[in-house]
Each structure stands twice: as structure tokens, then as C-alpha cells.
C-alpha positions in Angstrom: -17.8 7.4 68.7 -15.1 10.0 67.9 -15.6 12.5 65.1 -19.2 11.5 64.7 -22.5 13.3 64.6 -21.7 16.6 66.2 -18.1 16.9 65.4 -18.3 19.5 62.7 -17.7 23.2 62.1 -20.3 25.4 60.4 -18.5 28.1 58.3 -20.2 31.6 57.4 -20.8 30.2 54.0 -23.2 27.7 55.5 -21.0 24.6 54.6 -20.3 22.0 57.2 -16.9 20.5 57.4 -16.5 17.1 59.0 -13.1 15.7 60.4 -13.1 12.2 59.3 -10.6 9.3 59.1 -9.2 8.4 55.6 -9.2 4.8 56.6 -11.0 3.6 59.7 -8.5 1.6 61.9 -10.7 -1.9 61.4 -10.5 -1.5 57.7 -6.8 -0.6 57.8 -6.3 -3.9 59.8 -8.3 -5.9 57.3 -6.3 -4.5 54.5 -3.1 -5.4 56.1 -1.8 -1.8 56.8 0.5 -1.9 59.7 -0.5 0.5 62.6 1.4 3.6 62.3 0.5 4.8 65.7 -1.3 8.0 64.3 -4.4 8.0 62.3 -4.5 10.3 59.4 -7.6 12.5 59.4 -9.0 15.2 56.9 -11.8 17.6 56.7 -14.6 16.6 54.4 -17.3 19.0 53.0 -20.7 17.7 53.7 -22.6 16.7 50.4 -25.7 18.5 49.5 -29.0 16.5 50.1 -30.4 17.5 46.8 -27.9 15.7 44.5 -27.1 12.0 44.2 -23.3 11.9 43.9 -23.6 8.6 42.0 -25.8 10.4 39.4 -23.0 13.0 39.0 -20.4 10.4 38.3 -19.8 8.6 35.0 -21.5 5.3 35.1 -18.6 3.6 33.2 -15.2 4.3 31.5 -17.3 4.8 28.1 -19.4 7.7 29.6 -16.4 9.2 31.0 -14.6 9.1 27.8 -17.6 10.8 26.1 -16.6 13.8 28.3 -14.1 16.1 26.8 -13.0 18.4 29.4 -10.3 21.2 28.8 -8.0 21.0 31.9 -5.2 23.0 33.2 -2.6 21.3 35.4 -0.5 23.7 37.4 2.2 22.1 39.5 6.0 22.9 39.9 7.0 19.2 39.6 7.4 18.1 36.0 7.1 14.3 36.9 3.9 14.9 38.9 2.5 16.8 36.0 3.2 14.0 33.7 1.7 11.3 36.0 -1.4 13.3 36.3 -1.6 14.0 32.8 -1.6 10.2 32.1 -4.2 9.5 34.9 -6.6 12.1 33.4 -5.9 10.6 29.8 -7.2 7.3 31.2 -10.2 8.7 32.8 -11.0 11.2 30.0 -9.3 10.1 26.8 -10.8 13.0 24.8 -9.5 15.5 27.4 -7.4 18.7 26.2 -4.7 19.2 28.9 -2.6 22.2 29.3 0.3 22.4 31.8 1.8 25.2 33.9 4.9 25.2 36.3 4.1 28.2 38.3 1.3 30.3 39.0 2.6 33.1 36.6 2.6 30.2 33.9 -0.9 29.3 34.8 -2.2 32.8 34.6 -0.7 33.1 31.2 -2.1 29.8 30.1 -5.5 31.2 31.4 -5.2 34.2 29.1 -4.2 32.2 26.2 -6.6 29.3 26.6 -10.3 29.5 26.1 -12.9 27.3 27.4 -11.4 25.7 30.3 -13.4 23.4 32.2 -11.2 22.6 35.1 -8.0 23.8 37.0 -5.9 21.4 38.9 -3.4 23.3 40.9 -0.6 22.7 43.6 -1.1 24.6 46.9 2.6 24.8 47.4 3.8 26.0 43.9 6.2 29.0 43.2 4.2 32.1 43.4 1.2 30.9 45.2 1.9 32.8 48.4 -0.5 30.6 50.4 -4.0 30.9 49.0 -3.2 34.4 47.3 -2.4 32.5 44.1 -5.8 30.6 44.3 -7.7 33.8 44.7 -6.0 35.1 41.7 -7.0 32.0 39.7 -10.6 32.1 41.1 -10.9 35.7 40.2 -9.6 35.1 36.7 -12.0 32.1 36.1 -15.0 32.7 38.2 -17.2 30.1 36.5 -14.4 27.4 36.3 -13.9 25.0 39.2 -10.3 25.2 40.7 -9.2 22.0 42.5 -6.3 22.1 44.9 -3.7 19.2 44.7 -1.5 18.9 47.8 0.7 16.6 49.9 -0.4 18.7 52.9 -3.3 17.4 55.0 -3.5 20.1 57.5 -6.8 21.4 58.5 -5.9 25.0 58.1 -4.6 24.3 54.4 -7.8 22.5 53.3 -10.3 25.1 55.1 -8.3 27.9 53.8 -8.4 26.8 50.3 -12.0 25.8 50.3 -12.7 29.3 51.8 -10.7 31.0 49.0 -12.9 29.6 46.5 -11.5 26.1 45.6 -14.1 23.5 44.7 -12.1 20.5 45.9 -9.0 19.6 47.8 -7.4 16.3 46.8 -4.3 14.9 48.5 -1.6 13.7 46.1 -1.4 10.4 47.9 -5.0 9.8 46.7 -6.0 6.8 44.3 -6.8 7.1 40.8 -10.5 6.1 42.1 -10.5 9.0 44.6 -9.4 11.3 41.8 -12.2 9.9 39.3 -15.0 10.3 42.0 -13.7 13.8 43.0 -13.4 15.2 39.3 -16.9 13.8 38.5 -18.3 15.6 41.5 -16.7 18.9 40.8 -17.6 18.8 37.0 -21.1 18.2 38.0 -20.9 21.5 40.1 -20.5 20.1 43.5 -17.5 20.5 46.1 -15.1 17.6 47.0 
């Protein structure tokens, strides 16, 4: 099958990146999605074999609400930041959420806030200069996972962000369930 078994790249870090369809054609047909003539694919990091992703995810909304993450949302679109804040509030009702509209605002928020558990950052935000802004965030917060949020699903963007230190790459078109699962894995120490 296309993009099966041996269709992967091994990076110097030892991680394997698979090129997988977001929605297989047969599932798209069953879901009533009209054929677009072009499948959307994305690179996905192979999961470690020594951890059970289901164990890393909150079992229920109650256990998710017991978590109180301190989160920085860095995105230049105010409407997107507001929507993401509302979505995070439903996943983690006790979360403390800080917002920034540029990389400079994000770096100032990092200096001002202590104990950040997670940074959600737009890839194409003012001052990012590609992955240079990501490298600055990762250098400032070496122990805090930084997850990229982007509308771009290009292979070079995804791999570049992961190699620059991002612990995850989530498309802005993703569902709440995808966001919930990705954040649970990242907060458990894994890469999404």
C-alpha cells in the first residue's frame, strides 16, 4: 500500500517520520466527504514503544479537569487566540492561560510568568522568522514543551519545527478531540 511499512525517513535524532493520510479515502467516502481530487497528507512521528498513549491521556473530562496547566498561547490572530482559549478551558477548566500576539510578546510573557507547563505557538507569527523564533522559545524554556500550531501542512515546515525543538505540530484545522489527544501526549512527555 502507498505510504506503508517502509515509507519513512529516519532523522539523525533517531525518530522516524511517517507520511500518512489524514483521512483515508474509504473513510472519507463513508463520512460523506466529497472527493477533492487531492489527498491531504502529513508527517507523523512514530510513537515510542515503551509508553501507552491511552495511559498518558486523561481517562475522562473529570481527570482532565484535575490538571491545572499553565499555558502560553502565542498567535497573532486575536480571534484564534480567543477560540483556542475557550477550547482549552473546556479541556482543562482549571488552566491558567496567558496570551501573546508576537514572538516578542511571548518572550516577555515567559520572563514575566513562572512555571509554564506548555507553549502553543503559531508558526507564521510576526517575528518568528521561520523556526528561529521557535529556537528562541525552546532556548528560553528548555524543560517546557513547545507545540506549533499552523495552517501549513507542508513537510518542510513540520520536520523543520520538530528538528528545531517543537514537541508537537498541530494543524489549525484539527478537531477538539485531536487537540485533546495531542496535548495529553505532550504533557505526558511525548511528541505529537
